[in-house]
N, C-alpha and C positions, 0 to 999 in steps of 0.2 A: 662941499662933499666931504672934505677931510674932517671937518668938525662933526658932521653927522656920524661918521665912522667911529670917532672917539667916543661920542655919546652912547652909541649902540654897544660898543665893546665894554664900556664902563657899566652899563646897565646889565649886560649879560654876566659880567664878573660878579656884580652885586647879587644878582639872582642866584648864581651858582654857589656863592659863599654864604648866603643867608641861612640855609639849613645848618651848616657847620657852626655858624655864629650862635644860632639859637640853641643848638645842642650844647655848646660850651657854656652858654649863659645858664642853662638849666643845670648843668653839672656843677657850676660854681654856686648856684643857689642851694642845691640839695646836698652838697658835699659835707657841710657841718652837721646836718641832720643824720647822714649816714654814719659819720664818725661817732655821734652821740649814741646811735642804736648799737653800733659795734661795742662801744665801751660798756653799755648797759648789759649786753649779753655776756661779755667777758667777765663781768662782775660776779656771775654765777659759777664760774669754773671752780673756785675753791670749795664751795658748798657741794658741788657735784662730785668732785674728787673725794671729799670727805665721806659722802654717801657710798661711793664705790669702794673705798677702803673698808667701810663697815660691812656693807651688804654683799660686796663682791661683784656688783653691777651698778650701772647708772640707773637712776629712778626713771620710771615711765613718764612721769609728769613732774613739773616744777612744783615744789611745795608752795602753796599760796602764801604762807607766812613769810617766805623770802621776798615777796613783792610788797609787803606792807611797809609803808614809810618811804618807798622809793618812787621817784617821779618817773613815770613810764613815758619814754620818748614817743614822738608822733608816729614813727614808722613801725612801732611794736604793737601787735595785737596781743594783749595779755593772755588770751585764751588759746592762741595758736602761734606760738613763737618757738616752741621747743619740742623735739621728738627724740626718742631714744630707742635703740634696739637692745639695750642692756650692755652691749659691748662698746658701743659708741653713741655719741649724741650729736644733734645738729640744732642750730638756731636759725630762725627765719625772721626776716623783716621785709616789709614792702618798700620798694624803692620806686617812687613814681617817675623818676627821671629816666628809667630804663624800660624800653618797650617790651623786651622779652620777659622782664620780671613781672610787669603788669599782666602780660598774657598768661604766664605761668600761674600767677596769683588768681587770675580769673578762672582758669581751668581748675585749680586746686579748690577754690571756693565752690564751684559748681559740683565737683566730685563730692565734696563734703556734704553739700545739700542733698545730693542724690542718696548718699549713704544714710543720712539722717531720715530721709523719707522712707527708705527701705526698712530701717530700724523701727520707725513708727508703725509701719504696716505690720511687721512681724510681732511687735508688742501688742498691737490691737488684735491681731489674729490669735495670739496666745491668751489674751485676757477674755475676748468676747467671741472667739470662733472665727471662721472664715467670713470676711465681710461680703464676699460674693454670694456665698450660700445664704447668709442672713437676708440679703436684699431680695432674693428670689422667694416667691410665695409658693408654698407647697399646697396643692389642692388635695384635700382628703376625699375619698370616694363617698358619695352620698348614699345614705341608706335608702333603698327603694322600699316603698310601702308595699306590703304584701296585699295582693288583692285582686 
C-alpha cells in the first residue's frame, strides 16, 4: 500500500510538472532565434534615425535596399515587420514559443487578408463598375409589333 502511494504521488507530480518542463524546453529552443530577430531589428535603428533627422519623421516603410545582403532571421517576415506613425516606429516578429503571440499574429494576418479583399473589391469596382450591378441582367422592354 505504501509503495502504491509513492508511485501515484510520483506520477501526479510528473504529470503536473510536465507542462512547465515542456514550456521551459521550448523557451530554451527558441531563445537564440528571438535574440537573432531582435538584433536584426535593432540594426535598422541608425538608418531610421538618419531618415528622421533628414525628413523630420520616421519612414512609413523600411527601404528594401536596407534588406539587401542581410540574412533575414526565421522569425522575421520581410514584408510585415515594421510599422511607423511618423513619430514612432515598431518592429514585429513571430515567436512560435508564445501562445499569445501566435494568436495575435493569426488575428493580424486575418485582418490583413480582409483588408486586402476589401481593397481588391474597391479596385475592381473603380475599374469595372459595381460587380453586383454587372452580374444582374437588365431586361429591355420589347418593342410590340403594331397590328
